KOLFIRO-278716 format. One record per residue: y, z, x of N, C-alpha, C, O, CB in turn; residue number from 1. Coordinates in steps of 0.05 Angstrom, whole numbers, plus 5000, padded with zeros to 4 digits. Last residue first. Glycine has a CB too. Example, Ala and Ser with C-alpha at 12.3 -4.5 7.8 and 13.67 -1.06 7.14 Angstrom:
 n_north n_up n_east ca_north ca_up ca_east c_north c_up c_east o_north o_up o_east cb_north cb_up cb_east   k
    4955 5142   5257     4979  5143    5273    5001 5157   5258    5023 5161   5268     4988  5114    5282   2
    4886 5156   5264     4910  5156    5246    4934 5156   5264    4934 5169   5285     4911  5181    5226   1
This chain:
 n_north n_up n_east ca_north ca_up ca_east c_north c_up c_east o_north o_up o_east cb_north cb_up cb_east   k
    3113 3215   3587     3114  3205    3560    3142 3203   3550    3146 3195   3527     3097  3222    3541  65
    3110 3238   3637     3118  3210    3636    3119 3199   3607    3126 3175   3604     3099  3193    3653  64
    3093 3290   3626     3119  3286    3638    3128 3257   3635    3152 3252   3631     3120  3294    3667  63
    3040 3284   3610     3060  3293    3591    3088 3288   3600    3106 3283   3584     3056  3323    3585  62
    3016 3269   3658     3017  3250    3636    3036 3258   3614    3047 3241   3601     2989  3247    3625  61
    3025 3315   3691     3033  3289    3699    3036 3270   3675    3056 3256   3673     3013  3277    3719  60
    3002 3357   3659     3030  3357    3667    3040 3329   3674    3061 3321   3664     3034  3377    3690  59
    2948 3340   3659     2963  3342    3634    2993 3342   3639    3008 3329   3625     2955  3368    3618  58
    2936 3344   3713     2935  3317    3700    2951 3318   3674    2965 3299   3667     2906  3309    3695  57
    2942 3399   3721     2958  3380    3736    2959 3353   3723    2980 3340   3721     2947  3377    3765  56
    2904 3420   3685     2932  3426    3681    2950 3406   3696    2970 3397   3685     2938  3454    3690  55
    2856 3399   3710     2863  3392    3682    2893 3397   3677    2906 3379   3665     2846  3409    3663  54
    2858 3423   3763     2857  3394    3758    2867 3387   3730    2885 3370   3728     2829  3384    3762  53
    2874 3469   3796     2878  3467    3767    2880 3437   3759    2901 3428   3750     2904  3481    3759  52
    2871 3467   3850     2847  3476    3836    2849 3472   3806    2829 3473   3792     2841  3505    3843  51
    2922 3456   3868     2903  3434    3867    2876 3441   3854    2861 3424   3847     2897  3425    3896  50
    2976 3481   3833     2952  3489    3847    2931 3466   3845    2924 3458   3823     2940  3515    3835  49
    3048 3481   3835     3022  3469    3826    2999 3479   3844    3003 3484   3868     3023  3439    3826  48
    3096 3496   3855     3081  3516    3838    3054 3506   3830    3038 3522   3818     3098  3523    3814  47
    3119 3453   3878     3109  3474    3896    3093 3495   3881    3078 3510   3893     3132  3487    3910  46
    3141 3423   3836     3116  3414    3849    3103 3437   3865    3079 3439   3865     3122  3390    3867  45
    3168 3440   3779     3167  3451    3806    3140 3444   3819    3120 3457   3814     3172  3481    3806  44
    3193 3384   3741     3176  3407    3745    3177 3416   3774    3187 3401   3791     3147  3402    3736  43
    3237 3349   3739     3218  3350    3717    3201 3375   3717    3194 3386   3697     3201  3326    3716  42
    3269 3338   3781     3277  3360    3764    3258 3365   3741    3262 3383   3725     3305  3355    3753  41
    3249 3292   3807     3245  3319    3819    3253 3342   3802    3244 3365   3807     3261  3320    3844  40
    3226 3238   3794     3239  3256    3775    3236 3285   3785    3221 3301   3773     3226  3253    3747  39
    3203 3213   3838     3223  3198    3823    3239 3216   3803    3262 3210   3797     3210  3176    3807  38
    3169 3252   3858     3185  3237    3876    3208 3223   3862    3231 3223   3872     3168  3216    3891  37
    3140 3269   3813     3161  3286    3824    3179 3271   3843    3203 3278   3845     3148  3310    3838  36
    3104 3226   3809     3124  3231    3788    3147 3248   3798    3170 3242   3793     3111  3244    3763  35
    3076 3235   3857     3089  3209    3852    3110 3212   3830    3132 3201   3833     3068  3188    3843  34
    3056 3287   3848     3074  3281    3871    3089 3255   3866    3113 3253   3872     3058  3280    3897  33
    3023 3279   3804     3046  3296    3802    3066 3291   3824    3090 3291   3820     3037  3326    3803  32
    2984 3244   3827     3000  3236    3803    3026 3253   3801    3047 3242   3797     2983  3239    3778  31
    2965 3279   3867     2978  3254    3874    2995 3243   3851    3017 3233   3855     2957  3233    3883  30
    2942 3321   3836     2965  3326    3854    2980 3300   3862    3004 3300   3864     2955  3340    3879  29
    2897 3311   3807     2922  3308    3794    2946 3311   3812    2969 3305   3804     2924  3327    3772  28
    2848 3309   3830     2858  3335    3822    2886 3334   3810    2897 3355   3804     2858  3353    3847  27
    2838 3253   3839     2821  3268    3821    2833 3295   3812    2829 3304   3790     2795  3273    3834  26
    2860 3218   3874     2876  3224    3850    2862 3244   3832    2874 3252   3812     2881  3198    3835  25
    2823 3210   3914     2850  3218    3922    2867 3226   3898    2887 3240   3902     2863  3195    3936  24
    2778 3190   3887     2779  3218    3895    2807 3227   3903    2813 3251   3900     2760  3223    3917  23
    2804 3134   3874     2787  3152    3858    2791 3181   3867    2806 3195   3854     2757  3144    3861  22
    2830 3098   3906     2839  3101    3878    2821 3119   3861    2823 3118   3837     2840  3073    3866  21
    2846 3127   3971     2831  3109    3953    2842 3113   3925    2860 3129   3920     2801  3114    3955  20
    2879 3160   3999     2863  3142    4015    2848 3121   3998    2839 3101   4008     2842  3158    4031  19
    2929 3206   4000     2919  3182    3985    2905 3163   4004    2917 3152   4022     2943  3168    3971  18
    2934 3268   3997     2925  3250    4018    2913 3225   4005    2888 3225   4000     2905  3264    4038  17
    2965 3326   3982     2963  3298    3974    2956 3282   3999    2970 3282   4019     2989  3287    3961  16
    2979 3378   3994     2955  3374    3979    2951 3345   3969    2936 3340   3950     2954  3392    3954  15
    3050 3368   3997     3026  3384    4003    3003 3378   3984    3008 3373   3960     3033  3414    4003  14
    3082 3309   4013     3075  3327    3992    3049 3341   3999    3029 3329   4007     3071  3311    3965  13
    3089 3273   4054     3102  3299    4057    3095 3318   4035    3102 3342   4037     3131  3295    4058  12
    3087 3216   4014     3085  3226    4041    3101 3253   4042    3123 3255   4032     3097  3206    4062  11
    3090 3189   3967     3081  3217    3966    3078 3230   3993    3068 3252   3996     3054  3217    3952  10
    3106 3138   3980     3123  3153    3962    3115 3183   3960    3131 3200   3952     3122  3141    3934   9
    3064 3120   4013     3091  3123    4024    3108 3141   4006    3124 3157   4017     3104  3095    4027   8
    3022 3119   3976     3020  3136    3999    3047 3141   4011    3054 3163   4019     3001  3124    4020   7
    3040 3079   3941     3035  3106    3931    3035 3126   3954    3046 3148   3952     3009  3107    3916   6
    3040 3035   3977     3065  3044    3964    3062 3073   3954    3080 3089   3959     3072  3025    3940   5
    2985 3031   3989     3005  3037    4010    3031 3047   3999    3043 3066   4010     3010  3012    4027   4
    2966 3018   3937     2956  3042    3951    2976 3050   3973    2982 3074   3976     2928  3038    3963   3
    2990 2970   3929     2996  2992    3911    2988 3019   3924    3002 3039   3921     2983  2989    3884   2
    2965 2938   3968     2993  2942    3969    3002 2967   3952    3019 2982   3961     3008  2917    3961   1
């Protein structure tokens, strides 16, 4: 159920395809998309690069603190 909810909330976000709880979240884009869905003024999602795994994950976790 949590996987379906995450997929629904991130639908339409580029570079996000949630299929599981491991590789789908590995580059940080799904975390960022989920946070951006609820807090769209927190950062510019369109400026993120899926190749910047570490930066994406840091952004996601720093934003929710």
